[in-house]
C-alpha positions in Angstrom: -9.2 -34.3 -10.1 -10.6 -35.6 -6.8 -10.3 -33.9 -3.5 -7.7 -35.5 -1.2 -6.2 -37.7 -3.9 -3.0 -37.2 -5.8 -3.3 -35.5 -9.2 -0.8 -37.0 -11.7 -1.8 -36.0 -15.2 -0.1 -37.6 -18.2 2.2 -35.4 -20.4 -0.5 -34.7 -22.9 -2.9 -33.5 -20.2 -0.1 -31.4 -18.6 0.4 -29.6 -21.9 -3.3 -28.9 -22.3 -3.6 -27.6 -18.8 -0.4 -25.4 -19.2 -1.8 -23.8 -22.4 -5.2 -23.3 -20.8 -3.6 -21.5 -17.8 -1.7 -19.2 -20.1 -4.7 -18.4 -22.3 -6.9 -18.0 -19.2 -4.5 -15.5 -17.6 -4.3 -13.5 -20.9 -8.1 -13.4 -21.1 -8.3 -12.2 -17.5 -5.9 -9.4 -18.2 -7.6 -8.5 -21.5 -11.0 -8.4 -19.7 -9.5 -6.0 -17.1 -7.9 -3.6 -19.6 -10.8 -3.6 -22.0 -13.9 -4.3 -19.8 -16.9 -2.8 -21.6 -19.7 -3.7 -19.2 -22.2 -1.2 -17.9 -21.4 1.0 -14.9 -17.6 0.8 -15.3 -16.9 4.5 -15.3 -17.4 6.8 -12.3 -18.1 9.9 -14.5 -19.9 9.9 -17.8 -17.4 12.2 -19.3 -14.1 11.0 -17.9 -11.8 8.0 -17.8 -11.8 7.2 -14.1 -13.3 3.8 -13.3 -14.4 2.0 -10.2 -12.8 -1.4 -9.7 -16.1 -2.4 -8.1 -18.3 -2.2 -11.1 -21.5 -0.4 -10.2 -20.0 0.6 -6.9 -20.9 -2.7 -5.1 -18.3 -5.1 -3.6 -20.5 -8.1 -4.3 -20.1 -7.8 -8.1 -23.9 -7.9 -8.7 -24.9 -4.4 -9.6 -27.8 -5.6 -11.7 -29.1 -8.2 -9.3 -27.0 -11.2 -10.5 -23.4 -12.2 -10.1 -21.5 -10.6 -13.0 -18.5 -12.9 -13.5 -16.8 -10.5 -15.9 -17.0 -7.8 -13.3 -15.6 -10.1 -10.7 -12.8 -11.2 -13.0 -12.2 -7.5 -13.9 -11.5 -6.8 -10.2 -9.5 -10.0 -9.6 -7.1 -9.1 -12.5 -6.4 -5.7 -10.9 -6.5 -6.1 -7.1 -6.6 -8.8 -4.4 -8.6 -7.6 -1.4 -12.3 -7.0 -1.1 -14.1 -5.2 1.7 -17.4 -3.4 1.9 -15.7 -0.2 3.1 -13.9 0.1 -0.2 -17.2 0.4 -2.2 -20.1 1.3 0.0 -21.5 4.8 0.1 -20.7 6.0 3.6 -20.2 9.7 3.9 -17.1 10.5 6.0 -16.0 6.9 6.6 -14.3 4.1 4.5 -12.7 4.9 1.2 -13.3 5.4 -2.5 -11.0 4.4 -5.4 -10.7 6.2 -8.7 -8.6 4.1 -11.1 -7.3 4.6 -14.7 -4.9 3.1 -17.1 -5.4 5.8 -19.8 -5.2 9.5 -20.3 -8.2 11.6 -21.1 -8.0 10.6 -24.8 -8.2 6.9 -23.8 -4.6 6.2 -24.7 -2.7 3.8 -22.4 -0.4 5.4 -19.9 3.3 5.2 -20.9 6.2 5.5 -18.4 8.3 7.2 -21.0 5.8 10.1 -21.3 5.0 12.9 -18.8 1.5 13.6 -17.7 -0.2 16.2 -15.6 -3.1 15.6 -13.2 -4.8 18.7 -12.0 -6.5 17.8 -8.7 -9.4 20.2 -8.1 -9.5 22.3 -4.9 -11.2 21.0 -1.8 -10.8 17.3 -2.3 -13.8 15.8 -0.5 -11.7 13.7 1.9 -12.3 13.9 5.6 -9.1 12.0 6.3 -6.7 12.3 3.4 -6.2 11.7 -0.3 -3.4 10.0 -2.3 -2.4 9.2 -5.8 -0.2 6.2 -6.4 1.4 4.9 -9.6 1.4 1.1 -10.2 3.4 -1.0 -12.6 1.0 -2.2 -15.3 2.8 -5.6 -15.6 2.8 -6.7 -12.0 0.2 -4.5 -10.4 2.6 -3.5 -7.6 3.8 0.0 -6.9 6.2 1.1 -9.6 9.8 0.7 -8.5 11.8 3.9 -9.2 14.5 6.0 -7.4 11.7 7.5 -5.2 10.9 5.8 -1.9 7.2 5.7 -2.9 5.7 6.4 -6.4 3.0 8.6 -4.8 1.8 12.0 -3.6 -0.8 12.7 -1.0 -2.3 15.4 1.2 0.3 14.5 3.8 3.1 15.5 1.4 4.4 19.0 0.9 2.9 19.4 -2.5 2.6 23.0 -3.9 -0.9 24.2 -4.6 -1.9 26.8 -7.1 -3.5 30.1 -6.1 -7.0 28.7 -6.7 -6.3 25.7 -4.5 -5.9 23.2 -7.3 -2.8 21.0 -7.3 -0.9 20.0 -10.4 0.8 16.6 -10.1 3.3 15.6 -12.7 3.9 11.9 -13.5 6.8 10.9 -15.7 10.5 9.8 -16.0 11.9 13.2 -15.2 10.5 16.1 -13.1 9.5 19.3 -15.1 11.7 22.2 -14.1 10.6 23.6 -10.7 8.0 20.8 -10.1 10.1 18.4 -8.1 7.8 18.6 -5.0 4.7 17.6 -7.2 6.5 14.9 -9.3 6.0 11.1 -9.3 8.7 9.2 -11.1 7.9 6.5 -13.7 10.0 3.8 -15.3 10.3 4.7 -19.1 10.3 1.1 -20.0 7.0 0.3 -18.4 3.3 1.1 -18.7 1.4 2.1 -15.6 -1.9 2.6 -13.9 -3.0 5.1 -11.3 -5.3 5.0 -8.3 -6.6 8.2 -6.7 -7.8 7.3 -3.2 -10.2 9.3 -1.0 -10.3 8.3 2.6 -13.4 9.5 4.5 -15.2 10.5 1.3 -17.6 13.4 1.6 -20.9 14.1 -0.2 -19.3 16.2 -3.0 -17.6 13.0 -4.2 -20.9 11.0 -4.2 -23.0 13.7 -5.8 -20.2 14.6 -8.2 -20.2 18.3 -7.5 -16.4 17.6 -7.1 -15.0 15.7 -10.1 -11.4 14.5 -10.6 -9.8 15.7 -13.9 -8.4 13.2 -16.4 -4.7 12.8 -16.8 -3.3 15.0 -19.5 -0.3 13.9 -21.7 2.2 16.7 -22.0 4.1 17.4 -25.2 
């Protein structure tokens, strides 16, 4: 390959390149789903992870460019901006991601899960939880307009201020207002966003619970 010149590989080279692209894409996805590098998880005792490993958007939490961390993000998302990772109380945003329940089992669109959001979410602006198709990384397509709930929605809170969100193919009885629909034929990932994050998020005096698989 040379810049500005036609690239016309022979059939044998084309076959090699096609196989390499397929294997490379598979390795990229595998690295994302099973990334084991340091500083992946936000909490030591929970399954929420930061797509910016170590909380830095430059992918160098240890002082050098971590290509695995960079590839981990590239396989999951597309845009990078300092506001998505920097610690800035009351401005920007923070992202809590997961593709498993609290037991570390991959999320299944055929099952129903409960996410209990603790009271007083430390968001100056708003919070949201969105379900994504594990295969294409886009919002999961279902009969609902958006596969999401947020502080702008009319979700029902418990007496103690916590909010139980239900994610699954069918709403539990009486929980329609707090339900996000999933496609039973697909796996999914979830992102809990905090816009205008406040200090309780950063000092972890407020911690998001893991997803709980219901019987």
